[in-house]
VOZAMAR-868640 format. One record per residue: x, y, z of N, C-alpha, C, CB in turn. Coordinates in Angstrom, 2 decimals. Glycine has a CB too. Layout:
BEGIN
      n_X      n_Y      n_Z     ca_X     ca_Y     ca_Z      c_X      c_Y      c_Z     cb_X     cb_Y     cb_Z
        X        Y        Z        X        Y        Z        X        Y        Z        X        Y        Z
...
This chain:
BEGIN
      n_X      n_Y      n_Z     ca_X     ca_Y     ca_Z      c_X      c_Y      c_Z     cb_X     cb_Y     cb_Z
   -39.66    22.03   -15.00   -38.56    21.91   -15.70   -36.66    22.49   -15.53   -39.18    22.42   -16.70
   -37.31    23.89   -15.08   -35.95    24.72   -15.12   -35.01    23.76   -13.99   -36.21    26.64   -14.55
   -36.40    24.00   -12.74   -35.09    23.45   -11.37   -34.79    21.84   -11.77   -35.92    23.45    -9.24
   -35.41    20.80   -12.78   -35.68    19.30   -12.80   -33.47    19.70   -13.92   -38.00    18.44   -14.06
   -33.50    20.48   -14.78   -32.44    20.68   -15.56   -31.56    20.67   -14.40   -32.44    21.92   -16.54
   -31.45    21.79   -13.73   -30.71    22.61   -12.35   -30.26    21.16   -11.71   -32.00    23.79   -11.07
   -30.87    20.11   -11.60   -30.89    19.76   -10.27   -30.56    18.11   -11.22   -32.55    20.20    -9.08
   -30.69    18.30   -12.23   -29.55    16.92   -12.66   -28.46    17.20   -13.38   -30.12    15.79   -13.58
   -28.35    18.64   -13.25   -27.02    19.28   -13.67   -25.98    19.26   -12.56   -27.23    20.76   -14.12
   -26.65    19.39   -11.68   -25.90    20.02    -9.88   -25.26    18.32    -9.79   -27.64    20.66    -7.92
   -26.16    17.27   -10.02   -26.20    15.70   -10.18   -24.69    15.55   -10.70   -27.50    15.05   -11.38
   -24.94    15.69   -11.57   -23.69    15.56   -12.98   -22.99    16.03   -12.47   -23.70    16.19   -14.46
   -22.68    17.30   -11.77   -21.45    17.93   -11.61   -20.55    17.12    -9.70   -22.01    20.00   -11.63
   -20.94    16.79    -8.83   -20.97    16.00    -7.99   -19.95    14.55    -8.54   -22.50    15.84    -7.71
   -20.97    14.20    -9.18   -20.43    12.75    -9.12   -18.98    12.82   -10.86   -22.38    11.28    -9.38
   -19.41    13.85   -11.54   -17.68    14.19   -11.74   -16.92    14.52   -10.96   -17.30    15.08   -12.46
   -17.44    15.11   -10.15   -16.34    15.57    -9.11   -15.60    14.39    -8.15   -17.10    16.63    -8.09
   -16.76    13.37    -7.96   -16.25    12.48    -7.11   -15.70    11.43    -7.92   -17.19    12.03    -6.17
   -15.08    10.98    -9.56   -14.37    10.23   -10.21   -12.97    11.34   -10.24   -15.17     9.71   -11.63
   -13.44    12.51   -10.49   -12.35    12.83   -10.62   -11.10    12.63    -9.32   -12.64    14.03   -11.02
   -11.55    13.06    -7.85   -11.20    12.68    -6.91   -11.04    11.38    -6.65   -11.74    13.14    -6.27
   -11.39    10.30    -7.09   -11.30     9.28    -6.49    -9.67     8.35    -6.53   -12.48     8.64    -7.04
    -9.36     7.46    -5.34    -7.91     7.94    -6.33    -7.86     6.27    -7.07    -5.92     8.52    -5.07
    -6.39     6.42    -7.72    -6.18     5.26    -8.47    -6.19     4.04    -7.41    -4.81     5.39    -9.33
    -6.50     2.69    -8.16    -5.99     1.70    -7.17    -4.68     1.18    -7.07    -6.66     0.69    -7.26
    -4.42     0.82    -6.22    -2.93     0.51    -6.05    -2.15    -0.26    -6.31    -2.63     0.44    -5.29
    -1.04    -0.55    -6.97    -0.20    -1.45    -7.64    -0.14    -2.51    -6.71     1.14    -0.90    -8.03
    -0.56    -4.19    -7.06     0.42    -5.28    -6.45     1.80    -4.89    -5.53     0.95    -6.09    -7.71
     1.77    -5.47    -4.79     3.53    -5.41    -3.98     4.50    -6.06    -5.37     3.74    -6.92    -2.08
     3.92    -7.56    -5.95     4.72    -7.92    -6.38     4.58    -7.18    -7.98     4.74    -9.30    -6.07
     3.75    -6.22    -8.36     4.10    -5.99    -9.45     4.79    -4.93    -9.15     3.21    -5.93   -10.36
     4.77    -3.54    -8.01     6.18    -2.80    -7.96     7.31    -3.37    -7.67     6.23    -1.86    -7.13
     7.23    -4.42    -7.22     8.81    -5.38    -7.32     9.33    -5.26    -8.18     8.94    -6.77    -7.31
     8.58    -5.80    -8.99     9.39    -6.11   -10.77     9.12    -4.31   -11.45     8.01    -7.85   -12.22
     8.87    -4.10   -11.41     9.09    -2.43   -11.60    10.43    -2.08   -11.69     8.53    -1.54   -10.41
    10.51    -2.20   -10.06    12.17    -1.88    -9.50    12.95    -2.43    -9.88    12.58    -2.01    -8.29
    13.24    -3.41   -10.47    13.94    -4.60   -10.65    14.16    -4.60   -12.02    13.27    -5.80   -10.17
    13.56    -3.73   -13.47    13.57    -3.53   -14.08    13.57    -2.37   -14.64    13.22    -4.06   -14.12
    14.11    -1.34   -13.63    14.47    -0.18   -13.62    16.05     0.15   -14.73    14.56     0.06   -12.01
    16.57    -0.97   -14.57    18.08    -0.41   -15.53    18.98    -1.05   -14.70    18.53     1.50   -15.67
    20.01    -0.28   -15.26    21.64    -0.66   -14.36    21.49    -0.87   -12.92    22.86     0.69   -14.40
    22.27    -1.70   -12.21    22.16    -1.76   -10.55    22.21    -0.76    -9.88    23.07    -2.42    -9.91
    22.31     0.17   -10.42    22.52     1.53    -9.52    20.84     2.10    -9.22    23.60     2.93   -10.59
    20.53     2.09   -10.87    18.65     2.63   -10.94    17.73     1.75   -10.50    17.98     2.90   -12.48
    18.28     0.21   -10.02    17.65    -0.88    -9.30    17.56    -0.17    -7.97    18.47    -2.33    -9.29
    18.86    -0.05    -7.59    18.68     0.65    -6.14    18.53     0.97    -5.57    18.70     0.95    -5.66
    17.97     2.19    -6.68    17.26     4.09    -6.32    15.41     3.32    -6.46    17.86     6.04    -8.41
    15.72     2.63    -7.29    14.11     1.96    -7.48    13.60     1.45    -6.13    14.05     0.53    -8.60
    14.04     0.40    -5.61    14.42    -0.49    -4.32    14.25     0.50    -3.27    16.03    -1.17    -4.29
    15.24     1.47    -3.31    15.08     2.51    -2.11    13.51     2.98    -1.97    16.08     3.92    -2.41
    13.33     3.88    -3.27    11.94     4.71    -3.14    10.57     3.21    -2.89    11.65     5.89    -5.09
    10.61     2.50    -2.88     9.41     1.06    -2.45     9.67     1.04    -0.88     9.90    -0.92    -3.28
    11.04     0.77    -0.70    11.31     0.84     0.49    10.95     2.11     1.65    12.48     0.62     0.34
    10.81     2.97     0.86    10.16     4.38     1.42     8.46     4.52     1.52    10.67     5.62     0.34
     7.70     3.81     1.30     6.78     3.56     1.65     6.35     2.75     2.37     6.44     3.56     1.07
     5.30     3.59     4.09     5.51     2.96     5.05     3.78     2.02     5.36     6.14     4.12     6.18
     3.22     2.18     3.83     2.59     1.16     4.21     2.71    -0.65     3.74     1.49     1.71     3.93
     3.77    -1.13     3.34     4.87    -2.07     3.23     4.67    -2.92     3.95     6.04    -1.69     3.43
     3.58    -4.11     3.67     3.77    -4.84     5.38     5.07    -6.21     5.54     1.89    -5.79     5.86
     4.83    -5.87     6.45     6.66    -6.46     7.05     7.24    -7.65     6.13     6.66    -7.32     8.95
     6.15    -8.43     5.34     6.87    -9.29     4.90     7.67    -8.64     3.31     5.89   -10.58     4.83
     6.46    -8.12     2.93     7.08    -7.15     1.67     8.26    -6.65     1.77     6.38    -5.97     1.38
     8.19    -5.94     3.25     9.44    -4.99     3.21    10.57    -5.65     3.37     9.47    -3.96     4.22
    10.39    -6.97     3.92    11.42    -7.92     4.17    11.87    -8.19     2.68    10.89    -9.27     5.02
    11.33    -8.85     1.70    11.45    -9.12     0.18    12.17    -7.80    -0.43     9.85    -9.40    -0.57
    11.89    -6.90    -0.42    12.45    -5.68    -0.76    13.97    -5.52    -0.08    11.43    -4.56    -0.28
    13.61    -5.86     0.99    15.35    -5.58     1.17    15.92    -6.84     1.31    15.88    -4.64     2.56
    15.60    -7.48     0.89    16.17    -9.14     1.11    16.97    -8.66    -0.82    14.26   -11.10     1.35
    16.33    -8.33    -1.78    15.93    -8.25    -3.27    17.58    -6.80    -2.61    13.51    -7.72    -4.05
    17.09    -5.98    -2.21    18.36    -4.37    -2.25    19.58    -5.33    -1.78    17.99    -2.56    -0.67
    19.50    -5.66    -0.41    20.82    -6.25     0.12    22.12    -7.49    -0.82    20.16    -7.04     1.42
    20.92    -8.24    -1.81    21.32    -9.12    -2.14    21.97    -8.48    -3.36    20.45   -10.11    -2.15
    21.28    -7.00    -4.13    22.11    -6.77    -5.79    23.23    -6.31    -4.92    21.42    -5.39    -7.28
    22.77    -5.29    -3.84    24.37    -4.48    -3.47    25.59    -5.06    -3.48    24.50    -3.99    -2.14
    25.29    -6.93    -2.35    26.32    -7.51    -2.34    27.21    -7.61    -3.04    26.18    -8.20    -2.20
    26.53    -7.60    -4.69    27.73    -8.06    -6.14    27.73    -6.47    -7.01    26.83    -9.79    -7.60
    26.62    -7.13    -7.99    25.78    -5.80    -9.00    26.15    -4.43    -8.57    23.94    -5.78    -8.85
    25.33    -4.71    -6.96    25.41    -3.03    -6.71    26.56    -2.60    -6.01    24.21    -2.44    -5.85
    28.13    -2.84    -5.45    28.73    -2.51    -5.15    28.57    -1.22    -3.76    29.11    -2.50    -6.23
    27.66    -2.02    -2.62    27.70    -1.68    -1.65    27.52    -3.12    -0.47    26.77    -0.59    -1.74
    28.94    -3.38    -0.44    28.87    -4.54     0.80    28.43    -3.76     2.10    30.52    -5.34     1.14
    28.93    -2.42     2.17    28.20    -2.10     3.99    26.34    -2.45     3.56    28.50     0.43     4.75
    25.86    -1.84     3.06    24.45    -1.36     2.38    23.94    -3.16     2.34    24.65    -0.28     0.40
    24.55    -3.73     1.67    24.26    -4.93     1.84    24.30    -5.51     3.09    24.89    -5.53     1.12
    24.87    -5.90     3.90    25.52    -6.33     5.85    23.63    -5.70     6.11    27.69    -4.68     7.04
    23.46    -4.06     6.20    22.71    -3.40     6.74    21.18    -4.03     6.53    23.00    -2.12     6.29
    21.15    -4.25     4.79    19.67    -4.26     4.45    19.76    -6.22     5.29    19.18    -3.91     2.11
    20.54    -7.04     4.71    20.42    -8.59     4.86    20.44    -8.67     6.75    22.04    -9.56     3.91
    20.90    -7.49     7.71    20.76    -8.00     8.99    19.08    -6.96     9.17    22.41    -7.61    10.21
    18.74    -6.00     8.53    17.36    -5.97     9.16    16.14    -6.75     8.81    16.95    -4.81     9.05
    16.11    -7.52     7.48    15.78    -8.25     6.28    15.30    -9.52     7.71    17.34    -8.58     4.78
    16.58   -10.04     8.14    16.09   -11.03     9.09    15.84   -10.46    10.64    17.14   -12.20     9.10
    16.14    -9.74    10.80    15.34    -9.00    12.42    13.65    -8.67    12.19    16.19    -7.06    12.90
    13.33    -7.77    10.59    12.10    -8.16    10.69    11.30    -8.73    10.31    11.71    -7.74    10.73
    11.79   -10.37     9.41    10.88   -11.22     9.46    11.66   -12.66     9.91    10.12   -11.19     8.09
    11.80   -13.10    10.97    13.24   -14.25    11.23    13.02   -15.24    10.73    13.69   -14.76    12.61
    11.07   -15.47     9.61    10.74   -16.85     9.61    10.87   -16.13     8.31     9.44   -17.77    10.35
    11.09   -15.62     7.03    10.96   -14.93     5.69    11.49   -16.25     5.17    11.83   -13.36     5.32
    10.66   -16.35     3.94    11.42   -17.85     3.32    12.23   -18.10     3.10    11.31   -18.38     2.47
    12.63   -16.85     2.61    14.24   -16.44     2.06    15.48   -16.20     2.75    14.23   -15.30     1.44
    14.99   -17.06     4.18    15.83   -16.19     5.69    16.77   -16.72     5.46    15.45   -16.35     7.40
    17.10   -18.31     5.24    18.60   -19.29     5.29    19.39   -18.65     4.08    18.34   -21.28     4.95
    18.59   -18.50     3.10    19.58   -17.69     1.95    20.09   -15.99     2.51    18.46   -17.49     0.25
    19.17   -15.82     2.74    20.08   -14.11     3.42    20.85   -14.35     4.33    19.20   -12.83     4.20
    21.11   -15.42     5.34    22.32   -15.47     6.08    23.14   -16.30     5.77    22.20   -15.61     7.24
    22.94   -16.78     4.10    24.28   -17.10     3.51    24.60   -15.87     3.26    24.41   -18.03     2.29
    23.93   -15.25     2.78    24.67   -13.93     1.29    25.05   -12.83     2.58    22.94   -12.89    -0.42
    24.33   -13.23     3.73    25.43   -11.65     4.54    26.74   -12.02     5.48    24.31   -10.58     5.94
    26.49   -13.34     5.31    27.68   -14.21     5.27    28.83   -13.45     5.24    27.70   -15.13     4.15
    28.82   -13.64     3.27    29.33   -13.44     2.04    29.56   -11.85     2.54    28.31   -13.89     0.63
    28.83   -10.59     2.78    28.61    -9.92     2.91    29.38    -9.24     3.35    27.95   -10.03     3.13
    29.50    -9.94     5.33    30.27    -9.18     5.84    31.82    -9.69     5.71    29.78    -8.98     7.11
    32.02   -10.79     5.11    33.58   -11.18     4.66    34.00   -10.35     3.64    33.79   -12.67     4.10
    33.12    -9.81     2.91    33.91    -8.97     1.98    33.84    -7.38     2.45    33.31    -9.19     0.44
    32.66    -7.06     3.54    33.05    -5.92     4.20    34.17    -5.80     4.88    32.27    -5.61     4.91
    34.40    -6.76     5.56    35.89    -6.65     6.73    37.29    -6.49     5.96    36.14    -8.29     7.75
    37.29    -7.41     4.66    38.08    -7.80     3.85    38.47    -6.19     3.34    37.44    -8.95     2.84
    37.71    -5.67     2.89    38.16    -4.29     2.16    38.56    -3.02     3.43    36.65    -3.69     1.04
    37.44    -3.18     4.33    37.58    -1.91     4.94    39.09    -1.56     5.53    36.53    -1.85     6.06
    40.04    -2.54     5.92    41.18    -1.98     6.59    41.73    -1.58     5.09    42.17    -3.08     7.69
    41.50    -2.33     3.88    42.32    -1.56     2.72    42.51    -0.58     2.78    41.98    -1.49     1.64
    40.94     0.93     3.36    41.16     2.14     3.35    42.43     2.78     3.72    40.32     2.54     3.95
    42.82     2.27     4.46    43.88     2.82     5.22    45.47     2.77     4.34    43.89     1.90     6.68
    45.49     1.64     3.35    46.55     1.34     2.54    46.61     2.45     2.01    46.50     0.27     1.67
    48.18     2.39     1.89    49.23     3.18     0.66    48.59     2.82    -0.70    51.05     2.52     0.63
    47.27     3.25    -0.94    46.41     2.94    -2.43    46.41     3.95    -3.67    44.82     2.84    -2.10
    47.04     3.57    -5.05    47.04     4.84    -5.79    45.34     4.70    -5.87    48.08     4.90    -7.41
    44.99     6.20    -6.80    43.57     6.36    -6.66    43.06     5.52    -7.39    43.03     7.55    -6.94
    43.42     4.99    -8.54    42.29     3.87    -9.00    42.06     3.02    -7.84    42.75     2.87   -10.29
    42.97     2.35    -7.19    42.94     1.26    -6.31    42.26     1.82    -5.46    44.12     0.67    -5.83
    42.19     3.11    -4.84    41.31     3.48    -3.79    39.55     3.68    -4.61    42.06     5.09    -3.02
    39.65     4.32    -5.59    38.60     4.16    -6.00    37.78     2.44    -5.80    38.88     4.68    -7.31
    38.24     1.79    -6.12    37.44     0.24    -6.16    37.34     0.27    -5.37    37.76    -1.02    -6.49
    37.86     0.08    -3.91    38.10    -0.23    -2.85    36.42     0.56    -2.02    39.78     0.33    -2.51
    36.58     1.89    -2.07    35.86     2.38    -1.64    34.23     2.57    -2.24    36.55     3.23    -1.45
    34.74     2.36    -3.43    33.47     2.47    -4.17    32.71     0.48    -4.05    33.99     3.20    -6.18
    33.37    -0.42    -4.01    32.92    -1.17    -3.30    32.20    -1.29    -2.09    33.54    -1.54    -3.28
    32.71    -0.55    -1.24    32.02    -0.38    -0.24    30.83     0.44    -0.04    32.73    -0.11     0.43
    30.42     1.11    -0.84    29.41     1.86    -1.01    29.29     3.54    -1.16    28.80     1.44    -0.10
    30.58     3.88    -1.05    30.75     5.04    -0.91    30.97     5.48    -2.59    31.89     5.27     0.20
    30.34     7.07    -2.67    29.72     7.47    -4.08    30.52     8.70    -4.45    28.01     7.82    -4.04
    30.00     9.74    -3.75    30.14    10.98    -4.04    31.89    11.48    -4.09    29.24    11.71    -2.96
    32.46    11.10    -2.76    33.90    10.84    -2.66    34.76    10.52    -3.75    34.06     9.91    -1.87
    34.36     9.29    -4.30    35.44     8.90    -5.08    34.91     9.04    -6.55    35.94     7.44    -4.69
    34.10     9.91    -6.89    33.85    10.83    -8.15    34.52    11.53    -7.58    32.53    11.38    -8.71
    34.46    12.03    -7.19    34.97    13.82    -6.89    36.72    13.87    -6.91    34.34    14.50    -4.90
    37.01    12.78    -6.07    38.63    12.47    -6.19    39.07    12.48    -7.51    39.06    11.07    -5.65
    38.10    11.54    -8.61    38.70    11.39   -10.11    38.67    12.95   -10.63    37.64    10.26   -11.24
    37.56    13.62   -10.59    37.37    14.62   -10.68    38.31    15.74   -10.32    36.49    14.59   -10.25
    38.79    15.79    -9.11    39.68    16.82    -8.56    40.92    16.34    -9.24    39.76    16.92    -6.90
    41.45    15.28    -9.19    42.82    14.92    -9.47    42.97    15.18   -11.17    43.12    13.24    -8.94
    42.19    15.31   -11.66    42.10    15.56   -13.35    42.87    14.14   -13.75    43.10    17.23   -14.04
    42.40    12.89   -13.19    42.94    11.74   -13.92    41.68    11.19   -14.54    43.75    10.64   -12.98
    42.11    10.03   -15.50    41.25     9.66   -16.28    41.04     7.91   -15.21    41.90     9.77   -18.13
    39.85     7.38   -15.28    39.02     6.57   -14.84    39.24     5.51   -15.97    37.62     7.17   -14.61
    39.57     4.36   -15.20    39.89     3.39   -16.18    38.25     2.72   -16.78    40.99     2.17   -15.36
    38.12     1.74   -17.86    36.69     1.38   -18.55    36.00     1.18   -17.67    36.52     0.26   -19.43
    35.98     0.08   -16.86    35.26    -0.05   -15.59    34.72     1.02   -15.05    35.97    -0.54   -14.68
    35.83     1.62   -14.46    35.19     3.01   -13.62    34.46     3.91   -14.31    36.23     3.93   -13.03
    34.65     3.99   -15.51    34.04     4.98   -16.51    32.31     4.71   -16.48    34.77     4.66   -18.18
    32.45     3.30   -16.50    30.90     2.28   -16.91    30.19     3.42   -15.42    31.01    -0.43   -16.50
    30.49     2.19   -14.16    29.93     2.76   -13.22    29.73     4.23   -12.75    30.37     2.24   -12.53
    30.50     5.45   -13.23    30.06     6.88   -13.00    29.29     6.65   -13.84    30.91     8.14   -13.13
    29.13     6.35   -15.11    28.18     6.62   -15.71    26.87     6.14   -15.75    28.53     6.59   -16.49
    26.78     4.52   -14.84    25.45     4.35   -14.49    24.97     4.68   -13.01    25.17     3.02   -14.80
    25.95     5.50   -12.40    25.54     6.17   -11.14    24.81     7.44   -11.56    26.80     6.50   -10.18
    25.46     7.92   -12.36    24.96     9.49   -12.54    25.87    10.33   -12.90    24.41    10.13   -11.37
    27.37    10.26   -12.51    27.92    10.77   -12.32    28.84    12.00   -13.98    28.36     9.74   -11.43
    28.72    10.80   -14.75    29.60    11.03   -16.32    27.85    11.14   -17.44    31.10     8.95   -16.89
    28.41    12.26   -17.64    27.35    12.86   -18.65    27.75    12.55   -19.72    27.08    14.25   -18.70
    27.41    12.50   -21.62    27.81    12.91   -22.85    28.22    14.13   -22.96    26.98    12.74   -23.67
    28.40    14.38   -23.75    28.84    15.94   -24.60    28.50    17.22   -23.35    27.51    16.28   -26.40
    26.94    17.06   -22.62    26.31    18.35   -22.10    26.38    18.46   -20.54    24.77    18.41   -22.55
    27.73    18.32   -20.09    27.79    18.45   -18.66    28.09    19.27   -18.07    28.30    17.85   -18.17
    28.31    19.89   -17.14    28.80    20.76   -16.74    30.01    21.05   -16.20    28.22    20.99   -16.28
    30.37    19.86   -15.16    31.65    20.09   -14.74    33.09    19.79   -15.72    31.67    19.30   -13.54
    33.16    20.34   -17.01    33.89    19.40   -17.55    35.01    18.35   -18.53    33.50    19.35   -17.48
    35.50    17.97   -18.91    36.05    16.90   -19.66    36.13    15.66   -18.75    37.43    17.29   -20.23
    35.72    14.70   -18.58    36.49    13.47   -17.88    38.38    13.07   -18.33    35.41    12.01   -18.42
    37.81    13.29   -19.78    39.26    12.71   -20.05    40.41    13.93   -19.15    39.57    12.65   -22.10
    41.47    13.15   -18.65    42.26    13.79   -17.67    43.81    13.68   -18.58    42.15    12.90   -15.99
    44.83    13.90   -17.46    46.53    13.70   -17.78    46.59    12.34   -18.75    47.60    13.36   -16.09
    47.61    12.30   -19.47    47.96    11.24   -19.96    47.69    11.35   -21.41    47.38    10.20   -19.31
    47.71    10.01   -22.08    47.29     9.78   -23.49    45.81     9.21   -23.02    48.37     8.62   -24.48
    45.41     9.79   -24.82    43.72    10.05   -24.38    43.36     8.61   -24.64    42.62    11.34   -25.47
    41.99     8.53   -23.83    41.82     6.93   -23.62    40.40     6.51   -24.34    41.76     6.50   -21.85
    40.08     6.35   -25.17    39.23     6.24   -26.46    37.46     6.06   -25.60    39.89     4.51   -27.64
    37.45     5.33   -24.42    36.26     5.39   -23.69    35.95     6.76   -23.26    36.33     4.51   -22.58
    36.88     7.44   -23.12    36.31     8.52   -22.86    35.80    10.20   -23.87    37.15     8.63   -21.93
    36.49     9.77   -24.60    36.20    10.41   -25.88    34.06    11.26   -26.03    36.62     8.74   -27.19
    34.15    12.16   -25.64    33.30    12.83   -25.49    32.44    12.61   -24.05    32.71    12.68   -26.63
    32.94    12.38   -23.70    32.28    12.38   -21.76    32.98    13.57   -21.36    32.88    10.79   -20.42
    31.34    14.33   -20.43    32.01    14.97   -19.72    31.54    15.02   -18.05    32.05    16.18   -20.41
    32.45    15.29   -17.22    31.14    15.71   -15.76    30.37    16.15   -16.04    31.25    16.58   -14.63
    28.96    15.12   -14.79    27.99    16.09   -15.31    27.46    17.53   -14.49    26.82    15.25   -15.54
    28.20    17.15   -12.96    28.52    18.61   -12.63    29.44    19.24   -11.73    27.57    19.09   -12.26
    29.68    20.13   -11.99    30.82    20.85   -11.37    31.69    20.61   -10.10    30.37    21.91   -11.17
    33.11    20.41    -9.56    32.76    20.35    -8.28    32.67    21.39    -7.41    33.41    19.64    -7.81
    32.20    20.91    -6.02    31.42    21.84    -4.79    32.61    22.76    -4.63    30.92    20.94    -3.10
    32.52    23.76    -4.30    33.24    25.07    -4.19    34.17    25.90    -5.28    34.02    24.86    -3.19
    33.80    25.42    -7.05    34.32    26.11    -8.47    33.25    26.96    -8.31    34.43    25.20   -10.04
    33.53    27.79    -8.59    32.67    29.12    -9.82    31.53    28.19    -9.67    33.35    29.48   -11.94
    31.05    27.57   -10.75    30.23    27.15   -11.40    29.69    26.39   -11.05    30.42    26.95   -12.19
    29.98    25.79    -9.86    29.13    25.19    -8.91    28.49    26.49    -7.57    30.19    23.83    -8.23
    28.62    26.89    -7.29    28.26    28.19    -6.99    27.62    28.77    -7.81    29.12    28.89    -6.75
    27.65    29.24    -8.96    26.88    29.70    -9.69    25.23    29.17   -10.00    27.65    29.68   -10.62
    25.67    27.91    -9.88    24.28    26.86   -10.54    23.61    26.85    -8.62    25.04    24.46   -11.54
    24.25    26.65    -7.68    23.70    26.83    -6.55    22.88    27.98    -6.57    24.60    26.86    -5.63
    23.66    29.14    -6.88    23.07    30.69    -6.48    21.44    30.38    -7.75    24.69    32.56    -7.15
    21.54    29.95    -8.54    20.46    30.42    -9.91    19.42    29.01    -9.26    21.35    30.22   -12.21
    20.00    27.50    -8.37    19.17    26.82    -7.68    18.08    27.39    -6.91    19.81    26.19    -7.00
    18.93    28.41    -5.98    18.37    29.03    -4.55    17.50    30.16    -5.23    19.70    29.70    -3.32
């Protein structure tokens, strides 16, 4: 009887271990794509689609669909014309007969036109706000944000929203100092701070040392 109980206990342990180690079934691609598209603001959706595209197990048609969605997003609300061109080109090269191929070709032409019109403007004599808008629309992020922070100038309301959505501006708890810069106070900047200190500052070096 003792042996029987021991044997049954061992079987139960094996069964429990098997259940615990069984991988969860993967979500269907359509559900994963819908989840990424519901991530929030355009920059959060872009990041979620990028994580989805990092999955090496995606089928070619699935990868093409995700590339189309990210490229279409980047062409407009996602503010990344260079990235839009790259995504749509890759999508068409991967699955030329994809159901969205014709629409992708139209969007690719529009994205290329926008990119080619914006690129030369980076070499113009622009104010910081003007340069920010051009660089941001081309897909640059860190450099435009840091230029505003380093210059001590205040971004306008639309630029502030973009910087908040992209994670450069926090509430009152950021470690990079107030976003409100020189000039008259701007009500939309009240209580906002840069999330992180500028690279090369004492604060940034302290943060890096603590992280290391």
